[in-house]
N, C-alpha and C positions, 0 to 999 in steps of 0.2 A: 463599725456598727454602733456609733455613738447615739444615734436616734433610737434604735431599738433598745439599747441598754437603758436609755433614759425612760422609755415607756414602761419597762418592767421594774425599774428601781425607784422612780421618783413619784409615782402615784402613791398617795397615802394608803396604808394597809387597809383601811376601812372604806376607801372610795369604791363606789359601784363601777367606776371606770377601770379599776385595777385588773379585773379579769379580762376586760376588753384589751387593755394594754398588753397583757401576756399573750393573748391570742394574736394581736397585731405584730408583736415582737417575733413570734415564730413564723408568721406569714412573710415578713420582710427578710428574716434570716434565711428562709428557704429560697426565696428569690435571689438573694445576694450570692448564694452558694451554687446556683444553677449551673455555672460553667465549670465548677471544680470537679475533677475526676474523683471517683470513689472506689472503683473496683480493686485498686491496689490494697485497700484495707482488708480484703479477703485473703491476701497472701501473707499477712503478718499476724503475729499472735494477738489475741484480744488485749486491749490496753488494761482491762481489769476483769477479774472473774469473781462472780458472786457464788459463794459456797453457803448453801442453806444447810446448816448442820441440824436444824430442827424447824418444824412448821407448827410448833405448839406456842401458844401465846397465853399470857396471864392477864390480858385485857380483852375487851370486846368493843373496840372503837366504832363509833357510829359511822365513820367515814371509810371504814376498811371492810373488804370482802372476806376477811378471815371467817366471819360468821356463815359464809356461804361456800366455803371451799369443798364441802362434801359433794357438791354438784360437779366438781371437776376432778377430785381425787378422793379415794375412799378413806385412806388412813392418816394417822399422825404418828410421828416418831422422831428419833434422833439418829443421825448418821453414825454408822459403826466406825471403829478406828481403822480397819483395813481399807475401807472405801475412802475415808478422809486422807489417809497417807497416799493412796494411789492418786487421788485428784491433785493433791499438792505436788507430787512427783511429776506427773504428766504435764501439769501447767508450767512448772518451772523448766522442765526439759524443752518446752516450746519457746521459752524465752519470756514467759510472763513475769510481770513486775509488781502488780497490785492485786490484793485480795480484799473483798468486802464480805463480811459475814452477815450482811443484811439479807434476810430471807424475803421471798415474795410476800408471804404472810407468816406471822409468828414473831417471836422475839429471841434473838441469839443468846441472851442471858439465861434462858430456860435450859439450854444445853449444859448439863453438869460439868462437862469438860471444856467449856468455852475458854477459860483462862489459859489452860494448858495448850489448847489448839491455836490460840492467838500467839502464844509464845513460840510454838513450833514454826508457824509461818514467818514470824519475825526473825527467827534464828536462821532462816534460809535467805535472809536479805530482802524479803519482799515487804512492801508497804501495806499496812493493814488499817482498815477502818470498819465501822458498822453503824447502823441506826438502831436505836432501842427506845422503848418507852421509859426506861430508867427505873422501873419499880424494884428490880432485883439488885440494884447497887447496894441496897441495905443488907443484903444477905449473901453477898459473895466477897471474896478477898480482894478488895479494891487496891490494897497496897501491892499485891502480886500482879494485878492487872496493869497498874501503872508501870511496873518494872518490866513488863513484856517488851516494851518498845513500841507499842501501838501508836500510830500517828494521830488519828482523829476518831472522835466519837461524836455522833450526831444524836442529840436528845430530842425526840419527837414527843412533845408533851402538851398537856393543857396549861393554861396559866397556873401559877403556883397559888391555887385556891381550891379548897376541898370540894366545894359545890360544883365548880367548873370541871374538875377532874372526874367527878362522879357522872356528870352529864355527858361528857365527851368520850371518856375512856371506859365508862361503865364498870368501875371497880371501887372497892372500899379500901384501897391501898395508898391513899394520898400520903399518909405519914411515912410509909416506906419510901415513897418517891422523894419527898422533901428531905428526909434524913439521909437517904442513900446518895442523892446527888451531892449534898453537902459533904458527905464522907469522901466521895470520889474526888471532888475538887480540893479538899484539904490534903488528901493523900498525894495528889499531883503537885500541889504547891509545896508541901513539905519535902518532896523528893526532887523538886526543881526539874521535873521531867518535861520533855518537849511536847507531850501529849496536848492536843487542843480539843476542847469540848465546846461544840457549837449547839446552841439551843434554837430549836425551831418550834414555836408555839402553834398549836392547832386551837384557835381561840374562838369562842362564841360571843366574845365581847370586844369592845373597841380596843384599839392599840393603847390608848391612854390608860384604860382600866387594866389591861394586861401588864403593862410595864409598872403599874403602881400598886399592885397587890403587896401588902406588907411582907409576906414570906419571901417574895422575890427581892424586894428592896433590902430587907434586913439580913436574910439568911443565905441567899444565892448570889446575887449580883456582886457583893464585896469579894467573893471568892473567885470571880472570873477575871481573866486578864483584860487589859484595855482592849486588845484586839477582839477578844470574845464578846465583850460588852457591845462593841460596835457591830459585831456580826450577828447579833440576835435577830431572828426573823420571826414574823408573825403571819400566819395564814388564816385569814378569815374568808377570803374569796378563792374560788378556783379549785374545788375538790372534784376529783375524777369520779366518773360513774361506774367504773369497773364494768364497762360494756352493759350498762343498764341495771347492774345489781344494786347500786346505791343511787338514791333519788333525793331530790330537794327535801322531801318530807322526813328523811332520815336525819337531816342536819338540825342544829338548834341555834338559837340566838341570831347573830348576823351572818352566820356561815352561808355561803352560796356555792353552787356547782360551777364548774369550769365550762368554757366554750371550746369545743374541739376545733383545731385548725382545719381550714378547708383544703389548703394546699399541702399535699403529701406525695410529691412526685419524685422524691429521693428516698432511698432506704432510711428507715429510722435509725438514728445513732445507737439506740438501745439494742438493735439486733447485732451490734458489735460488742455487746457487754452481756455475754451469756450467763446462765445460772445453772449450777449443778445442784439438784435437790437432794434431800436427805437419803432417798432411796436409790440414787444413781441416775435418775431421769435428768436429761439435759434440755434446757429451755432456751429458745432464741432470744428471749426477753427476760429481764431480771425484775420487772416491776408490775406485772399484771397477769391475770388469768380471767377467762370468761367461761360460761357454761358451754359445753360442746354443742356444735350445730346439729340440727336434726339429721339423724342417720349416721352420725360420727361419734367417736369416743374421745375427741379432743378438740380444743379451740384452734388448733393449727400451729401453735407455737412450740409444741414439743418436737424436738428435732432428733432425738435418739436416746439411747440408754447405755450406760457403761457396761452392762452385761453383754452387749452385742458389739461394741466397738471401743476404740480408744477415744479419749477426749479430742485429740488432734484429728482423727478420722471424722468425727462428728462435726467439728469446727469447720473442716474443709469439705464437708459432704454436700450433696446436691439438695438435701432437704432445706438446709439453712440458706443456701443460695437461692432456692425457689421462693422462700419467704421474703427475702430482700427484693426480689424482682416483681413481687406483687405491687410494690410501690411504683416501679417504673412503667408497669403495664396498666396501672389504674384498676387492677383487680384485687383490691385489698381484702385481707381476711376481715370478717366482721369485727373481731376484737380490735384490730388495728384501726379500722375505719372510725370507730367510736371513741378511741382513746384520745384523751386530752394531753397525755404526756409526750406525744410525738415531738421529736427533735431531729431535724435533718442532719444527715452525716456530712 
């Protein structure tokens, strides 16, 4: 896949061609995988499970449908301990190996028990990661977090600039972000822990400006490992619409919407990465929701509830199988048809 990798990694972050490169990358990747079997993936445990311990966020990002989740589900909350322990137990009994605490929307650090829960999963020998906006690193015990054994943290943030952060994340917590990320990195470095922290900027300005804000150069970059410095990513192009909930007018600066792949004739890889929500609902996809279609109460990606079945029964159930086969029959759910995050299995 040398050509497709080139298309997605070698266009400049600011290039108008970048979003076209990502679109073409997935088109070519899907065609290249056309002859590969995929049904055996239904007979093995999911490679990773997303556990949404909370759907509450302390930001209101312009590119995220967190602001619209009430059209899809009514409440907000935090997963109770009994449900969390059950999910962990059932996933491990299936042979699961990786857990992400990244919610569909929300921020995992809002969960007051998140450090303890990460430690619990790590103690079972599972690999742990999560995405966060990083604001609460300044208010949690980062030394304890580092000691849990967590493998990766992905920081989704604006450039390290107060004006940019206010424009994109719509909060007044920039100082918390800056100080908290620095605290986390210093704690990791002092402990010589294997944790890796990967920064993914959601930026309204050019890559050159993003990399050259003084707070990044002086206060954050020196604390990153060499690998982490080279792994920094900038997203200016290619934001998903969340099935029409986010539009170009919502974005600022040089940010642009993504182009949905046309070719979606294999099940999306994300249907093999399910998510358990804070209330026990199980979703076929860990990264998107859409308003319910007319006459329905769901967007079609809810596949069960742990009040009614075990996680394994839901994972091997007909509802999830039917979602995957919408790709092979060309009868995609509207949420899947519009999604730009599609990745062929």
